[in-house]
Every structure is written in C-alpha cells, then in structure tokens.
C-alpha positions as CSV (number, residue, x, y, z in Angstrom):
1,X,223.2,-18.5,51.7
2,X,221.2,-21.3,54.1
3,X,220.9,-17.2,56.6
4,X,218.9,-15.6,54.0
5,X,215.8,-17.7,54.4
6,X,213.6,-18.2,56.5
7,X,210.0,-21.0,56.7
8,X,206.8,-19.7,56.8
9,X,205.3,-22.4,56.4
10,X,204.6,-25.5,54.1
11,X,202.1,-26.2,50.5
12,X,200.4,-28.8,49.3
13,X,201.3,-29.7,45.1
14,X,197.8,-29.5,43.4
15,X,199.9,-32.4,41.2
16,X,198.4,-36.3,41.7
17,X,201.5,-37.3,44.4
18,X,200.3,-34.3,47.5
19,X,203.9,-34.0,48.0
20,X,203.9,-31.5,51.1
21,X,206.2,-28.6,49.6
22,X,208.5,-25.9,51.8
23,X,207.8,-21.8,51.1
24,X,210.1,-19.7,52.5
25,X,209.9,-16.2,52.5
26,X,213.6,-14.8,50.9
27,X,215.5,-11.7,52.5
28,X,216.4,-9.1,49.5
29,X,220.1,-9.6,49.3
30,X,218.3,-13.7,48.2
31,X,216.1,-13.0,46.2
32,X,218.8,-10.6,44.2
33,X,221.4,-13.9,44.1
34,X,218.7,-16.0,43.2
35,X,217.2,-13.4,40.3
36,X,221.1,-13.4,39.2
37,X,221.7,-15.8,38.3
38,X,218.8,-17.7,36.8
39,X,216.9,-18.2,33.5
40,X,216.5,-14.5,31.8
41,X,214.1,-16.3,29.1
42,X,212.3,-16.7,31.9
43,X,209.7,-13.7,32.5
44,X,210.2,-13.4,36.5
45,X,214.0,-13.6,35.7
46,X,214.0,-10.8,33.4
47,X,211.5,-9.2,34.8
48,X,213.6,-9.2,38.1
49,X,216.4,-8.3,36.6
50,X,215.4,-5.6,35.4
51,X,213.5,-4.4,38.6
52,X,218.1,-4.8,40.2
53,X,219.7,-2.9,37.0
54,X,217.2,0.3,36.9
55,X,217.5,0.1,41.7
56,X,221.3,-0.4,40.8
57,X,221.3,2.8,38.1
58,X,219.6,4.2,40.2
59,X,221.3,5.1,43.5
60,X,224.6,5.0,41.7
61,X,223.4,8.6,40.5
62,X,222.2,9.2,43.5
63,X,225.6,8.6,44.7
64,X,227.1,10.6,42.3
65,X,225.2,13.2,42.8
66,X,225.8,14.0,46.6
67,X,229.2,14.2,46.2
68,X,228.9,16.7,43.4
69,X,229.5,20.5,44.7
70,X,227.1,22.4,44.5
71,X,227.5,24.5,41.0
72,X,227.2,20.6,39.9
73,X,224.5,20.3,41.3
74,X,223.4,23.7,40.4
75,X,224.2,22.5,36.5
76,X,223.0,19.1,36.9
77,X,219.0,20.2,38.2
78,X,218.7,23.0,35.4
79,X,219.9,20.9,32.6
80,X,216.6,18.6,34.3
81,X,214.1,21.3,34.2
82,X,215.0,22.5,30.8
83,X,214.0,18.6,29.8
84,X,211.1,18.7,32.2
85,X,210.1,22.3,31.1
86,X,210.0,21.6,26.8
87,X,208.3,18.0,28.4
88,X,205.5,19.7,30.6
89,X,205.0,22.5,27.6
90,X,203.9,19.5,25.0
91,X,201.8,17.9,27.9
92,X,200.3,21.3,28.2
93,X,199.8,22.8,25.2
94,X,197.5,19.2,24.3
95,X,195.2,19.7,27.5
96,X,193.8,22.8,25.9
97,X,196.8,25.8,27.0
98,X,197.4,27.6,23.6
99,X,198.1,30.8,23.1
100,X,200.6,33.1,24.4
101,X,198.8,35.2,27.2
102,X,197.1,31.2,28.5
103,X,200.6,29.7,28.6
104,X,201.8,33.0,30.9
105,X,199.1,32.5,32.5
106,X,199.9,28.4,33.5
107,X,203.7,30.0,33.7
108,X,202.9,31.8,36.6
109,X,200.5,30.2,38.2
110,X,202.6,27.2,39.2
111,X,205.1,29.5,40.2
112,X,202.3,30.9,42.7
113,X,201.6,28.4,44.4
114,X,205.8,26.5,45.1
115,X,206.0,30.8,46.6
116,X,203.1,31.7,48.4
117,X,201.2,34.6,45.8
118,X,204.6,35.4,44.1
119,X,204.3,36.0,40.0
120,X,207.6,35.9,38.1
121,X,208.1,39.0,37.9
122,X,207.8,39.4,41.3
123,X,210.7,37.0,42.3
124,X,212.1,38.7,39.7
125,X,212.2,41.5,42.1
126,X,213.4,39.4,45.1
127,X,216.7,38.9,43.6
128,X,216.7,42.1,42.3
129,X,217.6,41.3,38.0
130,X,218.7,42.2,35.3
131,X,216.4,42.3,32.3
132,X,216.8,39.5,30.3
133,X,218.5,37.3,33.2
134,X,215.9,33.9,34.1
135,X,215.0,33.4,37.9
136,X,216.0,30.0,37.0
137,X,220.0,30.3,36.3
138,X,219.8,32.0,39.8
139,X,218.9,29.3,41.9
140,X,221.1,27.7,44.2
141,X,220.4,23.5,44.3
142,X,217.3,22.9,46.4
143,X,215.4,26.5,45.2
144,X,215.7,24.1,41.7
145,X,215.1,20.5,43.1
146,X,211.9,22.2,44.2
147,X,211.0,23.7,41.7
148,X,212.6,20.7,39.5
149,X,209.0,19.1,41.8
150,X,206.6,21.2,41.3
151,X,207.4,20.5,37.2
152,X,207.5,16.9,36.9
153,X,204.9,16.0,38.9
154,X,202.2,19.4,37.0
155,X,203.7,17.4,33.6
156,X,202.5,14.3,34.8
157,X,199.0,15.0,36.2
158,X,198.5,16.8,33.5
159,X,198.5,13.5,31.1
160,X,197.8,10.6,33.9
161,X,194.4,13.0,34.8
162,X,193.7,13.5,31.2
163,X,192.4,17.3,31.9
164,X,190.8,19.7,29.2
165,X,191.4,23.3,29.4
166,X,193.1,26.0,30.1
167,X,191.2,27.8,33.5
168,X,191.5,24.1,34.5
169,X,195.5,23.1,33.8
170,X,196.4,26.3,35.3
171,X,194.3,25.5,38.0
172,X,196.6,22.6,38.2
173,X,199.6,23.6,37.9
174,X,198.9,26.4,40.5
175,X,198.1,23.8,43.6
176,X,200.8,21.6,42.8
177,X,202.9,23.7,43.2
178,X,201.3,24.3,46.4
179,X,201.0,21.2,48.1
180,X,205.1,21.0,47.4
181,X,205.4,25.0,49.6
182,X,203.3,22.6,51.9
183,X,205.4,20.2,52.2
184,X,209.0,22.2,52.4
185,X,206.8,23.9,55.6
186,X,205.7,20.4,57.7
187,X,209.8,19.6,57.2
188,X,210.8,22.6,58.1
189,X,212.3,23.8,55.2
190,X,213.0,27.5,54.7
191,X,210.1,29.0,52.0
192,X,212.1,28.6,48.3
193,X,211.7,32.9,48.8
194,X,213.7,32.7,51.5
195,X,217.0,31.0,50.1
196,X,219.8,33.1,48.9
197,X,220.7,34.2,45.3
198,X,223.5,32.5,44.6
199,X,227.0,34.5,43.5
200,X,226.6,33.2,40.0
201,X,224.6,32.5,37.5
202,X,224.1,29.1,35.5
203,X,226.0,30.5,32.3
204,X,228.7,31.7,34.5
205,X,229.1,27.9,35.5
206,X,229.2,26.7,32.2
207,X,231.9,29.1,31.3
208,X,234.1,28.1,33.9
209,X,233.3,24.4,33.0
210,X,234.2,25.1,29.5
211,X,237.3,27.3,30.3
212,X,238.5,24.7,32.9
213,X,238.0,21.2,30.5
214,X,239.2,22.8,27.3
215,X,242.8,23.5,30.2
216,X,242.5,19.7,30.8
217,X,242.2,19.0,26.8
218,X,245.4,21.5,26.5
219,X,247.5,19.1,29.2
220,X,246.1,15.6,28.0
221,X,244.7,15.0,31.6
222,X,240.5,15.8,30.8
223,X,239.5,11.8,32.2
224,X,236.9,10.3,29.6
225,X,233.9,10.9,32.0
226,X,234.0,14.5,31.6
C-alpha cells in the first residue's frame, strides 16, 4: 500500500500550531482505494466514487463491444445511430432546419463532407442498393462508427455553439463530416466510400437474431442477458 504514495513536499498548516503537514502524490490505484472506502457524504468522495463508477462502466461497455462478432457490432452501432439521428433532427430543427427540403439538404451535407462530395443518392448507387433500401443498413461496423461520430459531433456543435439558421447548420454538418474524413485519412484508414458492403442488411441480421432467440426460448436455454 505504501508503494502507492510518493512524498512530494511539505506544507505548513495555517492554524495556530504551524504544524508541518506532509503532502503526497497518489497513484490512480491509491486514489481508487481511498475513494471507495471513504465517506460518500463528503462531496469530494462522492464525486470520486461517481467518476470511478462511470469509468468502470465505460470499460465494461468497451470490453463487451470488442467481444462481439461483426454482425452484433453492426446492430449495436446502428441502434446508436438511430437514437443520435433523432436527437440531431431535434437539435437541427431548433437551429432553424425546418422544411423537408432544408432537412434533405442538411442530411446530404453531412454525407458529402464525410464521403468526399458524394451525397445520399451517390452512396446509394455506389452500394448498388434497391429503391427503399437505406444506406445505413448496408454499412459494416467501421463505416457505421464513422457516421455515428459525424452525427454525434454535429449535434453537440449545433447545440454548444447555439447555431442558428438552416444554411449555418448545414455548413456545420458538412464541415464536421469533412473533419472526420480528414482524421481517417491522417491515420491511414480506408475512406468510407471504399469500405466493402456487407452481404447482409441490418434487417436480415435482426431476423436471424430473433429466430435464434425464439429457438433458445423453445428449448429453455435462453439466458437472462440475451
């Protein structure tokens, strides 16, 4: 336990005794032990416990995601995108993207920024999709994650910067998409339009998952976390 502490200096108590007090620099693990065993009624302890709880949850989510196969990763990220798209639509509306035409232009701008100028119709054609098939349902997990990032970051910027006006919001969406594309390029990643189209759609995977769960339910082998 003592190895987790490193004395870094001394400070003088402002009280009447002027008794010197040692000042310690704590490792992350030492902080964790102190916080977890401290009095949660003290604000600093309560904040510390909340911090470590959040970090633990994030790690558990990350570990769980890494253990999933590609189909399940696609399902998870596609579900996140649906929620973020709804939130983005509401934030964009508050910013002034009101009419259907304005929203269509707004949506295209996000794709054009990320896909190097390709709009929804271009991507749809590139993936050789049929009428009514959604491009997000025919993306692998890597491509979905790139789109999730542009969507979530655009929503945050519109809200944080209090963007007003359909043109201004559309410009933000394009620029955020372009920044994500630049980041992918800098790390040597594959451009989203060059990523392979999965053989199965999200709907096909969902049907397979449902059939598998129903089969397990009939056999009585379904687990609670499924």
